[in-house]
C-alpha positions in Angstrom: 0.0 0.0 0.0 2.9 2.4 0.8 4.3 1.8 -2.7 1.4 3.4 -4.6 -1.0 5.3 -2.2 -2.0 7.8 -4.9 -3.1 5.0 -7.3 -5.0 3.2 -4.6 -6.9 6.4 -3.6 -7.8 7.0 -7.3 -9.0 3.4 -7.7 -11.2 3.7 -4.6 -12.7 6.9 -5.9 -13.4 5.4 -9.3 -14.8 2.3 -7.6 -17.5 4.3 -5.8 -18.4 5.9 -9.2 -18.7 2.5 -10.8 -20.7 1.1 -7.9 -23.3 3.9 -8.2 -23.4 3.5 -12.0 -24.1 -0.3 -11.6 -26.9 0.3 -9.1 -28.4 2.9 -11.5 -28.3 0.6 -14.6 -29.5 -2.4 -12.6 -32.5 -0.4 -11.3 -33.6 0.4 -14.8 -33.0 -3.2 -16.0 -35.4 -4.6 -13.4 -38.0 -1.9 -14.2 -37.6 0.2 -11.1 -37.9 3.7 -12.5 -37.8 5.4 -9.0 -34.7 3.5 -8.0 -33.1 4.4 -11.4 -33.8 8.1 -10.9 -32.3 7.9 -7.4 -29.4 6.1 -8.8 -28.9 8.8 -11.4 -28.9 11.5 -8.6 -26.3 9.6 -6.5 -24.2 8.9 -9.6 -24.2 12.6 -10.5 -23.4 13.6 -6.9 -20.5 11.0 -6.9 -19.2 12.5 -10.2 -19.3 16.0 -8.8 -17.5 14.9 -5.6 -14.8 13.0 -7.6 -14.2 16.1 -9.8 -14.0 18.4 -6.7 -11.6 16.3 -4.7 -9.4 14.8 -7.5 -6.8 17.5 -7.1 -6.6 16.8 -3.4 -5.5 13.2 -3.9 -1.7 13.9 -3.9 -2.0 15.4 -0.4 -4.1 12.5 0.9 -1.7 10.1 -0.6 1.2 11.8 1.1 -0.7 11.6 4.4 -1.4 7.9 3.9 2.2 7.2 3.1 3.4 9.0 6.3 0.8 7.2 8.4 1.9 3.8 7.1 5.5 4.7 7.7 4.8 5.6 11.4 2.9 2.3 11.9 5.6 0.2 10.2 8.3 1.8 12.4 6.2 0.9 15.5 4.4 -2.3 14.4 4.2 -3.4 18.1 1.0 -1.3 18.2 -0.6 -4.0 15.9 -0.1 -6.6 18.7 -1.7 -4.2 21.2 -4.7 -3.8 18.9 -5.2 -7.5 18.5 -4.8 -8.1 22.3 -7.5 -5.5 22.9 -9.7 -7.2 20.3 -9.4 -10.5 22.1 -10.3 -8.8 25.4 -13.4 -7.3 23.6 -14.4 -10.7 22.3 -14.3 -12.3 25.8 -16.2 -9.4 27.3 -18.9 -9.8 24.7 -19.2 -13.5 25.6 -19.5 -12.6 29.2 -22.1 -9.9 28.4 -24.2 -12.3 26.4 -24.1 -14.8 29.3 -25.3 -12.0 31.7 -28.0 -11.0 29.3 -29.3 -14.6 29.1 -29.4 -14.6 32.9 -31.5 -11.4 32.8 -33.9 -12.8 30.3 -34.3 -16.1 32.2 -35.2 -14.3 35.4 -38.9 -15.1 36.2 -41.2 -13.2 38.3 -44.1 -15.1 39.9 -47.3 -13.5 41.1 -50.2 -15.6 42.5 -48.6 -18.7 41.0 -48.3 -17.2 37.5 -44.7 -16.8 36.3 -43.5 -14.5 33.6 -40.1 -13.5 32.2 -40.9 -9.9 31.3 -37.7 -7.9 31.3 -38.0 -4.2 32.3 -36.6 -1.5 30.1 -34.3 -0.4 32.9 -32.5 -3.8 32.8 -32.1 -3.6 29.1 -30.9 0.0 29.2 -28.1 -0.6 31.7 -27.1 -3.9 30.0 -26.8 -2.3 26.6 -25.0 0.7 28.2 -22.5 -1.6 29.7 -21.8 -3.3 26.4 -21.6 -0.2 24.3 -19.6 1.8 26.8 -17.0 -1.0 27.3 -16.6 -1.5 23.5 -16.2 2.3 23.0 -13.6 2.5 25.8 -11.6 -0.4 24.3 -11.7 1.1 20.8 -10.8 4.6 21.9 -8.0 3.4 24.1 -6.3 1.9 21.0 -6.9 5.1 19.1 -5.3 7.2 21.9 -2.3 4.8 22.0 -1.8 5.1 18.2 -2.0 8.9 18.5 0.6 8.9 21.2 2.9 6.7 19.3 2.7 8.6 16.1 3.1 11.9 18.0 6.3 10.5 19.7 7.6 9.3 16.3 6.8 12.8 14.9 8.5 14.9 17.5 11.1 12.4 19.0 11.7 9.6 16.5 14.5 8.1 18.5 11.9 7.0 21.1 9.5 5.4 18.6 11.3 3.6 15.8 11.1 -0.1 16.8 8.6 -2.9 17.5 8.6 -2.5 21.2 9.8 1.1 21.4 9.6 3.3 24.5 7.0 5.4 22.7 4.6 2.5 22.6 5.0 1.7 26.3 4.7 5.3 27.3 1.6 5.8 25.2 0.0 2.7 26.6 0.6 3.8 30.1 -0.8 7.3 29.5 -3.9 5.9 27.8 -4.7 3.5 30.6 -3.9 5.9 33.5 -3.9 9.7 33.2 -5.9 9.8 30.0 -8.3 7.0 30.9 -10.9 9.3 32.4 -11.1 11.4 29.2 -11.5 8.2 27.2 -14.3 6.9 29.5 -16.1 10.3 29.4 -16.2 10.7 25.7 -17.0 7.0 25.2 -20.0 7.3 27.7 -21.6 10.0 25.6 -21.5 7.8 22.5 -22.6 4.7 24.4 -25.7 6.5 25.8 -26.8 7.5 22.3 -26.2 4.0 21.0 -28.2 2.5 23.9 -31.1 4.9 23.3 -31.0 4.2 19.5 -31.1 0.4 20.1 -34.1 0.8 22.4 -35.9 3.0 19.9 -35.2 0.4 17.2 -36.6 -2.3 19.4 -39.7 -0.2 20.0 -40.1 0.4 16.3 -40.1 -3.4 15.7 -43.1 -3.7 18.0 -46.2 -4.2 15.8 -48.4 -2.6 18.4 -47.2 0.9 17.5 -49.7 3.0 15.6 -48.9 5.2 12.6 -48.2 8.4 14.6 -46.0 6.6 17.2 -44.1 4.8 14.5 -43.5 8.1 12.7 -42.2 9.7 15.9 -39.9 6.8 16.7 -38.6 7.0 13.2 -37.7 10.7 13.7 -36.1 10.0 17.0 -34.0 7.2 15.5 -32.9 9.5 12.7 -31.9 12.2 15.2 -30.0 9.8 17.3 -28.2 8.5 14.2 -27.1 12.0 13.3 -26.0 12.8 16.9 -24.0 9.5 17.0 -22.3 10.2 13.7 -21.3 13.7 14.7 -20.1 12.7 18.1 -18.1 9.8 16.9 -16.4 11.9 14.2 -15.7 14.6 16.8 -14.2 12.0 19.2 -11.9 10.7 16.5 -10.0 14.0 16.5 -10.5 14.8 20.2 -8.8 11.6 21.2 -5.8 12.5 19.0 -5.2 15.6 21.1 -5.7 13.4 24.2 -3.0 11.0 23.0 -0.6 13.7 21.7 -0.7 16.1 24.6 -2.6 14.4 27.4 -5.4 17.0 27.3 -8.7 16.5 29.1 -11.6 15.6 26.9 -13.1 19.1 27.1 -9.8 20.8 26.4 -9.2 18.4 23.5 -12.6 19.4 22.1 -11.7 23.0 22.1 -8.6 22.2 20.0 -10.7 20.2 17.6 -13.0 23.1 17.0 -10.0 25.3 16.3 -8.6 22.7 13.9 -11.9 22.6 12.0 -12.3 26.3 11.9 -8.9 26.6 10.3 -8.7 23.5 8.1 -12.2 22.0 8.2 -12.8 20.8 4.7 -9.2 19.8 4.2 -9.4 17.5 7.2 -12.8 16.1 6.3 -11.9 15.3 2.6 -8.5 13.9 3.4 -10.2 11.6 6.0 -12.9 10.6 3.6 -10.4 9.7 0.8 -8.2 7.7 3.0 -11.1 5.9 4.8 -12.6 4.9 1.5 -9.3 3.5 0.3 -8.8 1.5 3.5 -12.4 0.2 3.2 -11.8 -1.0 -0.3 -8.5 -2.6 0.6 -10.3 -4.3 3.5 -13.0 -5.6 1.1 -10.3 -6.9 -1.3 -8.5 -8.8 1.5 -11.8 -10.3 2.5 -12.5 -11.4 -1.1 -9.0 -12.9 -1.3 -9.5 -14.7 1.9 -12.9 -16.0 0.6 -11.1 -17.3 -2.5 -8.7 -19.2 -0.2 -11.7 -20.7 1.5 -13.0 -21.9 -1.9 -9.7 -23.5 -2.7 -9.6 -25.2 0.7 -13.1 -26.5 0.0 -11.9 -28.0 -3.3 -8.7 -29.5 -1.9 -10.1 -30.7 1.4 -13.9 -31.2 0.8 -14.1 -33.3 4.1 -13.7 -30.1 6.1 -17.0 -28.7 5.0 -18.9 -32.0 4.1 -21.2 -31.5 7.1 -22.8 -28.5 5.4 -23.6 -30.6 2.3 -24.6 -28.4 -0.7 -23.9 -25.2 1.3 -20.3 -26.2 1.9 -19.0 -23.9 -0.8 -20.9 -20.9 0.5 -19.9 -21.6 4.1 -16.2 -22.0 3.1 -16.3 -18.6 1.3 -18.4 -16.8 3.9 -16.3 -18.0 6.9 -13.0 -17.2 5.2 -14.4 -13.8 4.0 -15.4 -12.9 7.5 -12.0 -13.8 9.0 -10.3 -11.8 6.3 -12.5 -8.8 7.0 -12.0 -8.9 10.8 -8.3 -9.3 10.7 -7.7 -6.6 8.0 -10.1 -4.1 9.5 -8.2 -4.2 12.8 -5.0 -3.6 11.1 -6.3 -0.9 8.7 -8.1 0.9 11.6 -4.6 1.5 13.0 -3.6 3.1 9.7 -6.7 5.3 9.7 -5.9 6.5 13.3 -2.3 7.1 12.3 -3.2 9.1 9.2 -5.6 11.3 11.1 -2.9 11.9 13.7 -0.5 12.9 10.9 -3.0 15.5 9.7 -3.2 17.0 13.2 0.6 16.9 13.7 1.2 18.5 10.3 -1.0 21.4 11.5 0.6 21.6 14.9 4.3 20.9 14.2 5.5 21.1 10.6 8.9 22.4 11.7 9.6 19.3 13.8 8.4 17.1 10.9 10.9 18.8 8.6 13.7 18.3 11.1 13.0 14.7 12.0 11.6 13.3 8.7 12.8 15.5 5.9 12.0 13.2 3.0 8.4 12.6 4.2 8.0 16.3 5.0 9.2 17.3 1.6 6.6 14.9 0.0 3.8 16.4 2.1 4.8 20.0 1.5 5.0 19.5 -2.3 1.6 17.8 -2.3 0.2 20.7 -0.2 1.6 23.3 -2.6 0.0 21.4 -5.6 -3.4 21.6 -3.9 -3.1 25.1 -2.4 -0.4 26.9 -4.4 -1.5 30.3 -2.9 -0.7 29.2 0.7 2.8 29.0 2.1 2.1 26.1 4.5 -0.4 24.0 6.3 
């Protein structure tokens, strides 16, 4: 990926155009005029977006290359991410066991027993799940930000597998910055919990037309709030990892960053995220192909599924490929976003410590914004 980041970003942008065009053509082929019209609208919007951001690709590519370099220099963070993923898995198993216990609790009145679960039980159970998952995810994000920041400003402390920068970032994220991580994670977890309860209420057939409409509006509002807060947290936790700021202090710096470089940050993040998502999909498909080969060479492994063996082999391998690659690529995404913040905060240190990468990013910046002298 580090060999041709610009090409990969261009491919991901063209892939989104091709996907919207395929949906549009398919809708007309099956006779769905409304779907075809919507497809045309989305295709035109995608074309306008591609035209508008195409000139920004060199800068996004330079960011991606720098982020990849930081991760490769400190690839021990990959081990940290996979360990946290294992912890998350075992916590999910424990949570499901607890949830089964809550559902199996019976209340008996006058000899009549029922297993009705109150909304309070569900709220706090869901809150515990979402909060813990958010904390684990954001802890890794803060660790990555700290490691990349150390590599940026003091490369001698963050240039090996188990560098001092990795250990120091891990300690900060799990001690002095842990309160900030928990606070921001709680805000998102509350919204996710409320959204899940609203979705459960919408699935209830007893809701009338007016109630269903109101629940739909509430769900839409919660979705918007969740998206905004998660995007805000993505950059707030970079400041937490870089400087050890509190959550609220980091939030102020995020607002300043977006006031100065808002669209640059958003478009750069979107281009890189789309590229990583496409790369993750390709890895999943390749893993699925390996599953098909295994099914052909060792049919006894999937013979218990009879005619569905081929589909099970592909689906299981595809899922494994997606999970493994998404963990790895999420680190790259965090690293690239940290690079954007560091380039705004300390371009001089970058030039001093990493002159080759700095020259690449500065040249790309000047191609995109020739009238500006710097980031």
